[in-house]
C-alpha positions as CSV (number, residue, x, y, z in Angstrom):
1,M,0.1,0.0,0.0
2,P,1.5,3.4,-0.9
3,I,1.9,6.0,1.5
4,F,2.2,9.9,0.5
5,Y,3.0,12.6,2.9
6,V,1.2,16.1,2.6
7,L,3.3,19.0,3.8
8,V,2.1,22.3,5.0
9,G,3.6,25.1,5.7
10,P,4.5,27.7,7.3
11,C,3.5,27.2,10.5
12,A,-0.4,29.0,10.5
13,G,-0.7,31.0,13.8
14,D,1.4,32.1,16.3
15,L,3.2,29.3,18.1
16,T,5.7,31.2,19.9
17,G,4.1,31.4,23.7
18,L,3.1,27.7,23.3
19,S,5.9,26.9,25.7
20,E,4.8,28.9,28.6
21,R,1.2,27.0,28.6
22,V,2.9,23.2,28.7
23,Q,0.8,21.8,31.2
24,T,2.6,19.1,32.5
25,L,-0.1,15.7,33.3
26,V,2.8,13.5,34.9
27,R,4.7,13.1,37.6
28,T,8.6,12.8,37.3
29,R,9.0,10.8,40.5
30,P,6.9,9.0,43.1
31,G,5.9,12.0,45.4
32,Q,7.0,14.6,42.8
33,R,4.9,16.3,41.2
34,V,5.8,18.0,37.6
35,G,3.4,21.1,38.2
36,A,1.5,22.4,35.1
37,R,3.2,25.3,34.2
38,R,1.5,28.2,33.3
39,S,2.3,31.7,31.6
40,A,0.6,35.6,32.4
41,A,-1.7,35.4,30.2
42,A,-3.3,32.1,31.7
43,S,-3.1,33.6,35.4
44,T,-6.1,35.5,34.6
45,I,-8.3,32.8,33.7
46,P,-11.0,32.0,35.9
47,A,-10.3,30.1,38.7
48,M,-12.1,26.3,38.2
49,P,-15.6,26.1,39.5
50,A,-16.2,24.3,43.1
51,T,-17.8,21.6,41.4
52,H,-16.0,19.7,38.3
53,R,-18.2,18.1,35.5
54,I,-16.9,15.1,34.4
55,A,-18.2,12.5,31.5
56,L,-17.7,8.9,32.3
57,L,-17.7,7.0,29.1
58,P,-17.4,3.5,30.2
59,G,-17.3,2.3,26.3
60,D,-16.7,-1.5,25.7
61,G,-15.6,-4.8,27.8
62,I,-14.0,-4.3,30.6
63,G,-13.6,-0.7,30.0
64,K,-17.0,-1.0,31.9
65,E,-15.6,-2.6,34.7
66,V,-12.1,-0.5,35.1
67,V,-14.2,2.6,34.9
68,A,-16.3,1.7,37.8
69,E,-13.5,1.2,39.9
70,A,-11.3,4.6,38.8
71,R,-14.8,6.5,39.7
72,K,-15.1,4.9,42.7
73,A,-11.0,5.4,43.9
74,V,-12.2,9.2,42.8
75,D,-15.0,9.6,44.3
76,A,-13.3,8.7,47.9
77,L,-11.1,11.3,47.4
78,G,-14.3,13.8,48.7
79,L,-13.6,16.2,45.8
80,A,-16.8,17.7,44.3
81,I,-17.5,16.0,41.1
82,E,-21.3,15.7,38.7
83,W,-20.5,12.5,36.5
84,T,-22.2,12.0,33.4
85,H,-22.5,8.3,32.4
86,L,-22.8,8.2,28.5
87,P,-23.5,5.0,27.1
88,W,-21.9,4.9,23.7
89,G,-19.7,2.6,22.2
90,S,-20.4,-0.7,20.2
91,D,-23.7,-1.8,22.1
92,F,-25.3,2.5,21.2
93,Y,-23.4,1.1,17.6
94,L,-25.8,-1.9,16.8
95,E,-29.0,0.3,18.4
96,H,-28.1,3.2,16.5
97,G,-26.0,2.4,13.8
98,Q,-23.5,5.1,15.3
99,M,-20.8,4.8,18.1
100,M,-22.0,8.3,19.6
101,P,-25.4,10.4,19.0
102,D,-25.3,13.2,16.6
103,D,-24.6,16.4,19.3
104,W,-21.7,14.1,20.7
105,A,-19.0,17.0,20.4
106,A,-21.7,19.4,22.7
107,T,-22.0,16.7,25.3
108,L,-18.4,16.8,26.0
109,R,-17.7,20.2,25.4
110,A,-19.9,20.5,28.4
111,H,-17.6,18.6,30.9
112,E,-14.4,20.0,32.2
113,A,-12.8,16.3,30.8
114,I,-13.9,12.7,30.2
115,L,-13.0,9.3,31.4
116,M,-12.9,6.9,29.1
117,G,-12.5,2.8,29.5
118,A,-11.8,1.3,25.7
119,C,-13.9,1.1,22.8
120,G,-14.5,-1.7,20.3
121,W,-16.3,-5.1,20.4
122,P,-16.2,-8.2,18.0
123,T,-19.6,-7.3,17.2
124,V,-18.3,-3.9,15.4
125,P,-15.6,-3.9,13.2
126,D,-12.6,-2.1,14.0
127,H,-12.0,0.7,11.7
128,I,-15.7,1.3,12.4
129,A,-15.4,1.6,16.1
130,L,-12.4,3.5,16.4
131,W,-13.1,5.9,13.7
132,G,-16.8,6.4,15.3
133,M,-15.6,7.0,18.7
134,I,-12.1,7.7,20.0
135,L,-10.3,8.6,16.8
136,R,-12.9,11.4,16.1
137,I,-12.9,12.5,19.7
138,R,-9.6,13.2,19.0
139,Q,-9.5,15.4,15.8
140,V,-12.2,17.2,16.2
141,L,-11.9,18.4,19.6
142,D,-8.1,18.5,18.4
143,L,-6.6,16.7,21.5
144,W,-3.6,16.6,20.2
145,A,-1.4,16.1,22.6
146,N,-1.1,12.0,23.7
147,V,0.5,11.8,26.7
148,R,1.6,8.2,28.1
149,P,3.7,7.5,31.3
150,A,5.6,4.6,31.0
151,R,7.2,4.4,34.6
152,L,7.4,0.9,36.5
153,L,6.0,0.8,39.8
154,P,7.6,-1.1,42.5
155,G,5.9,-4.5,43.3
156,I,5.6,-4.6,39.9
157,P,7.1,-7.5,37.4
158,T,8.6,-6.4,34.3
159,P,9.8,-9.2,31.6
160,L,13.0,-7.2,31.4
161,A,15.6,-9.0,33.1
162,G,18.2,-7.5,36.0
163,R,15.5,-4.5,35.6
164,T,13.9,-2.1,38.9
165,A,11.7,0.5,38.9
166,A,14.8,2.6,39.1
167,D,15.3,1.8,35.1
168,I,12.3,2.8,34.0
169,D,10.9,6.2,34.1
170,M,9.9,7.1,30.5
171,V,6.9,9.9,29.1
172,F,5.9,9.3,25.7
173,V,4.3,12.2,23.9
174,R,2.3,11.5,20.4
175,E,1.2,13.4,17.9
176,N,-2.5,12.5,18.1
177,T,-4.2,14.2,15.4
178,E,-2.4,13.4,12.2
179,G,0.3,11.7,10.3
180,E,-0.3,8.3,9.6
181,Y,-3.7,8.6,11.5
182,A,-5.3,11.6,9.8
183,G,-7.8,9.3,8.2
184,V,-7.1,10.7,5.0
185,G,-7.2,8.3,1.8
186,G,-9.6,5.7,-0.4
187,R,-10.1,2.8,-1.8
188,A,-11.0,1.8,-5.5
189,H,-11.8,-1.1,-7.8
190,Q,-12.9,-3.0,-4.7
191,G,-13.1,-6.6,-5.4
192,L,-10.8,-6.3,-8.9
193,S,-7.1,-7.6,-9.3
194,V,-6.5,-4.1,-9.7
195,E,-7.9,-2.8,-6.3
196,V,-6.0,-0.4,-4.4
197,G,-5.6,1.4,-1.3
198,V,-4.2,4.9,-0.9
199,E,-4.0,5.9,3.1
200,T,-2.3,9.4,3.6
201,A,0.5,10.5,5.9
202,V,-0.1,14.0,6.8
203,F,2.4,15.7,8.6
204,T,1.9,19.9,8.9
205,R,4.7,22.4,10.1
206,A,2.3,23.1,12.6
207,G,1.4,19.8,13.8
208,I,5.0,19.0,14.1
209,E,5.6,21.7,15.8
210,R,3.1,21.9,18.7
211,V,3.7,18.9,19.9
212,V,7.6,19.0,19.4
213,R,7.4,22.2,21.9
214,F,5.3,20.6,24.5
215,A,7.9,18.0,24.8
216,F,10.3,20.1,25.0
217,G,8.7,21.8,27.9
218,L,7.8,18.8,29.4
219,A,11.7,17.8,29.2
220,A,12.7,20.9,30.3
221,Q,11.0,20.0,34.0
222,R,12.7,15.8,34.1
223,K,16.3,15.2,33.6
224,G,16.1,17.5,30.1
225,V,16.7,14.7,27.5
226,L,14.3,14.6,24.9
227,T,14.4,11.8,22.7
228,S,12.9,12.0,18.6
229,A,11.5,9.1,17.0
230,T,11.9,9.2,12.8
231,K,12.7,7.4,10.1
232,S,14.1,10.5,7.3
233,N,16.5,7.8,6.4
234,A,13.6,5.8,4.3
235,S,11.1,8.6,4.7
236,R,12.0,11.3,2.2
237,Y,9.4,14.0,3.1
238,G,7.1,13.7,6.7
239,Y,9.8,12.8,8.6
240,V,11.9,14.9,7.1
241,L,10.3,17.8,7.4
242,W,9.7,16.2,11.2
243,D,13.1,16.4,12.1
244,E,13.9,20.2,10.5
245,V,10.8,21.3,13.1
246,V,12.6,19.3,15.9
247,E,16.4,21.1,15.7
248,E,14.5,24.4,15.0
249,V,12.4,24.1,18.0
250,G,15.1,22.8,20.0
251,A,17.1,26.2,19.7
252,G,14.5,27.8,21.8
253,F,15.3,25.2,24.8
254,P,19.6,25.5,25.0
255,G,18.7,23.3,28.4
256,V,17.5,20.3,27.0
257,R,19.9,18.2,24.9
258,V,17.6,16.6,22.0
259,E,18.5,13.4,20.4
260,R,17.2,11.8,17.0
261,V,17.2,8.0,16.9
262,L,15.6,6.0,13.9
263,V,12.4,4.2,15.4
264,D,13.3,0.7,14.7
265,A,16.6,1.5,16.7
266,L,14.3,3.4,19.5
267,A,12.5,-0.2,20.4
268,A,15.3,-1.9,20.7
269,R,16.9,0.6,23.0
270,M,14.1,0.9,25.3
271,V,14.4,-2.9,25.5
272,S,18.1,-3.1,25.6
273,N,18.8,0.1,28.2
274,P,15.3,1.6,28.7
275,G,17.1,3.8,32.0
276,S,19.1,6.0,28.9
277,L,15.4,7.1,28.1
278,D,13.4,10.0,29.6
279,V,10.8,11.9,27.1
280,V,10.6,10.2,24.1
281,V,8.2,12.8,21.4
282,A,6.7,10.6,17.9
283,S,4.7,11.1,15.4
284,N,1.0,9.2,15.8
285,L,1.9,6.0,14.5
286,F,5.6,5.7,15.9
287,G,4.3,6.7,19.3
288,D,1.5,4.3,19.5
289,I,3.7,1.3,18.7
290,L,6.4,2.4,21.5
291,T,3.8,3.2,23.9
292,D,2.6,-0.7,23.6
293,V,6.7,-2.0,23.7
294,A,6.5,0.7,26.8
295,A,3.6,-0.8,28.4
296,A,4.8,-4.3,28.8
297,I,8.2,-3.1,29.8
298,Q,6.2,-1.2,32.6
299,G,3.9,-4.7,33.5
300,G,2.2,-5.0,30.9
301,M,-1.3,-3.1,29.4
302,G,-3.2,-2.9,32.1
303,M,-0.5,-0.5,34.0
304,A,-0.7,2.1,30.8
305,A,-2.7,4.8,31.5
306,S,-2.9,7.9,29.1
307,A,-4.1,11.3,28.7
308,N,-5.5,13.0,25.6
309,T,-5.3,16.9,25.5
310,A,-5.2,20.4,24.1
311,P,-2.7,22.5,25.7
312,G,-3.8,26.0,25.9
313,S,-7.5,25.1,24.9
314,A,-10.8,25.2,26.4
315,E,-11.6,22.0,24.9
316,P,-11.8,18.4,27.7
317,G,-9.3,16.5,28.2
318,L,-10.1,12.8,27.4
319,F,-8.4,10.0,29.6
320,E,-8.3,6.4,29.4
321,S,-6.6,2.9,29.7
322,V,-5.0,1.9,26.7
323,H,-5.7,-1.9,27.0
324,G,-8.6,-2.3,25.0
325,S,-12.2,-3.5,25.5
326,A,-10.3,-7.1,26.0
327,P,-13.4,-9.4,24.7
328,D,-11.2,-12.7,26.1
329,I,-11.7,-11.7,29.9
330,A,-14.6,-9.0,29.6
331,G,-17.4,-9.7,32.3
332,K,-14.9,-11.9,34.3
333,G,-13.8,-9.1,36.8
334,V,-10.6,-10.0,36.5
335,G,-8.8,-6.9,34.5
336,N,-6.8,-4.6,36.1
337,P,-7.9,-1.7,36.8
338,V,-4.7,0.3,37.8
339,A,-4.7,1.7,33.9
340,A,-7.6,3.1,34.4
341,I,-7.3,4.6,37.9
342,W,-3.5,6.1,36.9
343,S,-6.0,7.4,33.8
344,A,-7.7,9.5,37.0
345,V,-5.1,10.7,38.4
346,L,-3.7,12.5,35.4
347,M,-7.4,13.8,34.8
348,L,-7.4,15.4,38.3
349,E,-4.2,16.9,37.2
350,H,-6.1,18.4,34.2
351,I,-8.7,19.8,36.0
352,G,-6.3,21.7,39.0
353,E,-6.6,19.0,41.2
354,P,-2.8,18.1,42.0
355,A,-3.0,17.4,45.8
356,A,-6.2,15.1,45.4
357,A,-4.0,13.2,42.2
358,A,-0.9,12.6,44.0
359,Q,-3.5,11.2,46.9
360,L,-4.4,8.8,44.6
361,M,-1.1,8.2,43.0
362,A,0.0,7.4,46.1
363,A,-2.3,4.5,46.8
364,I,-1.6,3.0,43.8
365,E,1.9,2.9,44.4
366,A,0.6,1.3,47.9
367,V,-1.1,-1.3,46.9
368,C,1.0,-1.8,43.3
369,L,3.7,-2.5,46.2
370,T,1.8,-4.6,48.7
371,G,-0.6,-6.3,46.9
372,P,-3.6,-7.3,45.9
373,R,-2.3,-7.5,42.3
374,T,-4.5,-9.0,39.5
375,R,-3.5,-11.5,38.1
376,D,-1.6,-10.0,34.9
377,V,1.1,-8.6,37.4
378,G,1.6,-11.5,39.8
379,G,-0.9,-11.9,41.9
380,I,-4.5,-13.2,41.8
381,A,-7.3,-10.9,43.1
382,G,-10.5,-9.4,41.1
383,T,-10.7,-5.9,39.3
384,A,-13.0,-4.8,41.9
385,E,-10.8,-6.0,45.2
386,V,-7.4,-3.8,43.7
387,G,-10.1,-0.8,43.4
388,D,-11.6,-1.9,47.0
389,A,-7.4,-1.6,47.7
390,V,-7.1,1.9,46.6
391,V,-10.3,3.0,48.0
392,A,-8.8,1.6,51.5
393,R,-5.4,3.3,51.0
394,L,-7.2,6.9,50.8
395,R,-9.3,6.5,53.9
396,G,-6.9,4.5,55.7
């Protein structure tokens, strides 16, 4: 299948102040929060309302089970939160012929954030489910920054022999709205021997610059090292533009050391020397693949949290565990809820509740260290048992 790169430039709009609007959604070390840094202009924004409006989007499969535990943990913090349950997903599709109602965007925009479970079920083709919900939400709300912490928590096993929690602490910043998942392309002559499918990867200077600048800002607040995933040796247009923008933006961050690494070599390095990596910035496809490798390193998909945001905008962020709906274990009550609860930590940071976020993260860390744990991370507990243990830590 041929891949074409569409390059759009020069950069549309003024992005010079974006680094001052970097809102950090991860913590660097246990007990240490990377604070959301605001510009002088941002300080004039009215304070958050006393009651937070959160959209709850359980979705499909184990998403329903793990999101219930995440909500239970957040409720135990005693914050003023108004939840709106949204029954969208594959069941909704089978009844209505679409994954979400027509007014879905207005509904989500009436909230500060969205806490999501999973998207997809065998009764609905994957491309319909994803493009009908999660990818559509990301693109229409322009949630261009996908942030995924990849940290091995003490007590959680890793498949990397000889590695401990001290060796694995990375953050991935994935461009979330364009690249290989731009949705541009088509098929012709379907069913014939000459059938062709064209998938066009779209790289814009504006899209690259904003996510790269965000990643530089995050790296500046951590170890001062940024790794850019590329494939510009073989992909002569899109990733050459990517490399050029990384170099240009990097000139404004003299305190950050940037390295350009081919994506295949980077995947190998994540396994052989994870401690050499801190903040990684990648395109939509590369980020998608690398973060699944990172999830395996940090204990499995049940540990993988994520944030989808549009820093500097008023759009609600979407926070989701990235393990999928897991039809093979759905309904059995054995799914790991840590990823969903960790995603709620990122959500609390986003809505301006850093103390509550730190408290919830500490509870997660304590449960991972002492148990109970689900089977995927060496335990025997069920979903609700782990969720109850987190709540007990919060109340203890």
